[in-house]
C-alpha positions in Angstrom: 1.7 -32.9 -1.8 -0.2 -36.0 -1.0 -3.4 -37.4 -2.3 -6.2 -34.9 -2.6 -8.8 -36.1 0.0 -11.1 -33.1 -0.3 -13.8 -35.1 -2.1 -13.6 -38.3 -0.1 -17.1 -38.2 1.2 -15.9 -38.5 4.8 -16.5 -35.1 6.5 -13.9 -35.7 9.2 -11.3 -36.5 6.7 -12.3 -33.5 4.6 -12.0 -31.3 7.6 -8.6 -32.6 8.5 -7.4 -32.1 5.0 -8.6 -28.5 4.9 -7.0 -27.8 8.3 -3.7 -29.1 7.1 -3.9 -27.3 3.8 -4.9 -24.0 5.5 -2.0 -24.3 8.0 0.4 -24.9 5.1 -0.9 -21.9 3.2 -0.7 -19.7 6.2 2.9 -20.8 6.9 3.9 -20.0 3.3 2.2 -16.6 3.5 4.1 -15.8 6.8 7.4 -16.9 5.3 6.9 -14.8 2.1 5.8 -11.8 4.3 9.0 -12.1 6.3 11.0 -12.4 3.1 9.3 -9.3 1.7 10.1 -7.3 4.9 13.7 -8.5 4.6 13.9 -7.4 1.0 12.4 -4.0 1.9 15.1 -3.6 4.6 17.8 -4.4 2.0 16.4 -1.8 -0.3 16.3 0.8 2.5 19.9 0.0 3.5 21.2 0.2 0.0 19.7 3.7 -0.4 20.8 4.8 3.1 24.4 3.6 2.7 26.7 6.1 1.0 29.1 3.4 -0.3 26.8 2.3 -3.1 26.4 4.3 -6.3 23.2 5.1 -8.1 24.1 2.8 -10.9 24.1 -0.1 -8.5 21.1 1.0 -6.3 18.5 1.4 -9.1 18.9 -2.1 -10.7 19.0 -3.7 -7.2 15.8 -1.9 -6.1 14.1 -2.8 -9.4 15.1 -6.5 -8.9 13.9 -6.5 -5.3 10.6 -5.0 -6.4 10.1 -7.6 -9.1 10.8 -10.4 -6.5 8.3 -8.8 -4.2 5.6 -8.6 -6.9 6.1 -12.3 -7.6 5.8 -13.1 -3.9 2.6 -11.1 -3.7 1.0 -12.6 -6.8 1.8 -16.2 -5.9 1.3 -16.3 -2.2 -1.0 -13.4 -1.2 -3.2 -13.4 -4.3 -3.1 -17.3 -4.4 -2.1 -17.5 -8.1 -0.2 -20.7 -7.2 -3.5 -22.5 -6.8 -5.3 -24.4 -9.5 -8.0 -22.6 -11.4 -6.2 -19.3 -11.8 -4.8 -20.0 -15.3 -7.0 -17.5 -17.2 -6.1 -14.5 -14.9 -2.5 -15.6 -15.0 -2.5 -15.6 -18.8 -4.1 -12.1 -18.9 -1.7 -10.8 -16.3 1.4 -12.0 -18.1 0.0 -10.8 -21.4 -0.5 -7.3 -19.9 3.1 -7.4 -18.5 4.4 -8.3 -22.0 2.5 -5.5 -23.7 3.7 -3.0 -21.1 7.3 -4.1 -21.5 7.1 -3.9 -25.3 5.5 -0.5 -25.1 8.2 0.8 -22.7 10.9 -0.7 -25.0 9.3 1.0 -28.1 9.2 4.4 -26.4 12.7 4.1 -25.1 13.9 3.1 -28.5 12.1 6.0 -30.2 13.4 8.5 -27.7 17.0 7.3 -27.8 17.2 7.3 -31.6 
């Protein structure tokens, strides 16, 4: 990025900066949307194709789902912007607690 001109005091410069920033954000959202559609098509193809076993398909679909969640959080929910540190902390804390809970229940059931 360049220098932040959003508080320069010049309305014309502020407008140009906002237009450039909005165009860049829209381009990144469009690219991530296309990537998510592509990942969804890969998942559908993996399930549709009979050459892949279930032991391969399930981890691949879970991996593709995790990648899509990351795209949605960072590009569609704007978590890549400044000022979202507290929600990010709570979100990752919740994910950690959920993973630990799942691990605990799987461990209890398998023992």
